C-alpha positions, 0 to 999 in steps of 0.5 A: 184469931179470926179476921173480922172481914170473915165474920162481916156480911157481904156488902152489895153497896154500890154507886150508879150513874142514873139518867132521869128524863122529865119531859116527853120524848126529844123535848129537853134534855135529861138529868143525871145523878148518882145513887148509892144503892144498897147502902150498908149504913142504911140497911140496904136502902138507896140514896141520891147523891146530896150536897152538904146542905141536903140538896140532891145533886143533878148534873146535865152531862154524865162527864161531870159525875166526878165533879158532883161526887166530890160534893157528896159525903164520905159514905158516897165519896168513898165510892170514887171514881164514879161510873162513867156509864149510865146504869139505868134511865128513868122517865118521870114524864112517861110514868105521868102518861101511864098513870093517867091513861094506861090500863097496863104497865109495861113493868118499868114504872115500879123502878121509876116510882121507887126512884122517886120515892127515894129522892123524896126520902132524901129531901127529909120532907114529911109526906102528907099522909094521904100522898104517902098512902097512895104513893106507897100503895101504888108501889106495892101494887106494881111490885106484884101486878102490871094491872094499872087499871085494876087499882086506879079505876076501882071504886071512885077511881084513884087516878087523879088523887095518885097523880096529885101525890106523884106531882107532890113528890116531884115538887118536893124533889124540885125544891130540894135539888140543885143543878151543878153549873157546867164545868 
């Protein structure tokens, strides 16, 4: 009789500690969250740590990751202990600046945008259709090209409408977030 583990597909599911900057440069401190990447139960999708009420959990000190993890569901808690090292840093302020001013992306904006899309999905708020179209179009474009100007400056220009969509997305995430009090 064969072992069920032999026939199961290999899992790439893993928990990561992420740092997110909301302000440019040295203004403000970054926030941290845990994200379960390649979740098996969601066909390889990523999802951030949420509490029992569905709020995305953020914390100001990466040493609070274990306390934050305790607020998550069993699917995330089973990855305890949480990582102690930041796996990736994301910068929403720089992404804003690049979308407003730049013609070329340096390649990291797609990761920041994909994180933002994962965070919005976790809120369970429905996208306004036009914002969803613009954000997904931008993500698709950045996946294959670093030419921001070619997309955002074409025709009537999409910079302002894309910024409206990004602003809505960050607002949706902010509304459905909670900051873990210092321990």
